[in-house]
C-alpha positions in Angstrom: 6.2 -22.9 1.7 2.6 -22.0 2.2 1.7 -18.5 1.5 0.4 -15.7 3.7 -3.6 -15.6 3.6 -3.4 -12.2 2.9 -2.0 -12.8 -0.8 -5.2 -14.6 -1.7 -7.7 -12.0 -0.1 -9.0 -9.1 -2.6 -7.2 -5.9 -2.3 -11.0 -4.2 -2.6 -11.7 -6.2 1.1 -8.7 -4.3 2.8 -8.8 -0.8 1.0 -11.8 0.2 3.2 -9.4 -0.4 6.6 -6.8 2.0 4.5 -9.3 4.8 4.3 -10.8 4.1 7.3 -7.4 4.4 9.3 -6.5 7.4 7.2 -10.1 9.4 7.7 -9.9 8.6 11.8 -6.9 11.1 11.5 -8.4 13.8 9.8 -6.5 12.5 6.3 -8.7 11.8 3.0 -9.7 8.8 1.1 -7.8 10.7 -2.3 -4.5 10.9 -0.3 -4.7 7.4 0.1 -5.4 6.8 -3.4 -2.4 9.1 -3.7 0.0 7.0 -1.9 -1.2 3.6 -3.6 -0.8 5.5 -7.1 2.7 6.7 -6.1 3.5 3.2 -5.3 2.2 1.5 -8.0 1.7 3.2 -10.9 -1.7 2.7 -11.2 -4.0 5.6 -12.5 -7.1 6.2 -10.4 -9.0 4.9 -13.2 -7.0 1.4 -13.1 -7.0 1.3 -9.5 -10.9 1.6 -9.2 -10.9 -1.2 -11.8 -8.6 -3.5 -10.2 -11.2 -3.1 -7.0 -14.1 -4.1 -8.7 -12.8 -7.0 -10.1 -11.8 -7.8 -6.6 -8.2 -8.1 -7.9 -6.2 -10.6 -4.7 -3.1 -8.8 -3.4 -0.8 -10.8 -5.0 -2.0 -10.4 -8.5 -2.4 -6.5 -7.7 1.3 -6.2 -6.7 2.2 -8.5 -9.6 0.7 -6.3 -12.3 1.4 -2.8 -10.8 2.2 -0.8 -13.7 5.4 0.6 -12.1 6.7 0.1 -8.9 8.1 3.2 -7.4 11.9 3.1 -7.4 11.8 5.2 -4.0 9.9 3.1 -2.2 13.3 1.2 -1.2 13.6 4.3 1.1 10.8 3.5 3.1 11.8 2.1 6.2 10.8 1.1 10.0 8.4 -1.3 11.7 5.2 -2.5 10.8 3.1 -5.4 12.6 6.7 -5.8 14.4 9.1 -6.0 11.0 11.1 -4.2 10.2 10.1 -3.6 6.2 13.4 -3.3 4.8 14.3 -6.6 6.6 11.4 -8.3 4.6 12.7 -10.6 2.0 9.7 -12.3 0.3 9.0 -9.7 -2.3 5.4 -9.5 -2.6 5.1 -9.2 1.7 7.7 -6.1 1.3 5.4 -4.4 -0.8 2.1 -5.2 1.1 4.2 -4.0 4.1 5.6 -1.1 2.4 1.8 0.1 1.6 0.9 -0.2 5.3 3.9 1.6 6.4 2.8 4.5 4.0 -0.7 4.7 5.4 0.8 4.2 8.8 2.8 7.5 7.8 -0.3 9.1 6.8 -2.3 8.3 9.9 0.3 9.3 11.8 -0.1 13.2 10.2 3.3 12.7 8.4 3.0 15.2 5.0 2.8 13.7 1.8 5.7 15.2 0.8 7.5 13.3 2.8 5.2 10.0 2.5 5.9 10.2 -1.1 10.0 10.6 -0.4 10.0 14.1 -2.5 
């Protein structure tokens, strides 16, 4: 089985799209970063370092310090697929992040996005 092309894309190349999507809806880069840190356990410095190194998505999630256990509470559809039904681990993690950014752009409160 061949891997999806997003696995080899650098996280840094997609990150600006997350920020743009959020900012178009009146949200902030800081909120995007908070979501990413919550999901992955990266510190802000570690997050910035992975982007400077142009770390690919597969490595970004594989080397995440601590994937948040509450991420399994993330439900819904992204790109026409239910995130909770995605079997491939890395793709599910990517779609979890996509779903959280979608929720941010739709105006959901951070407390709800972060499943507090």
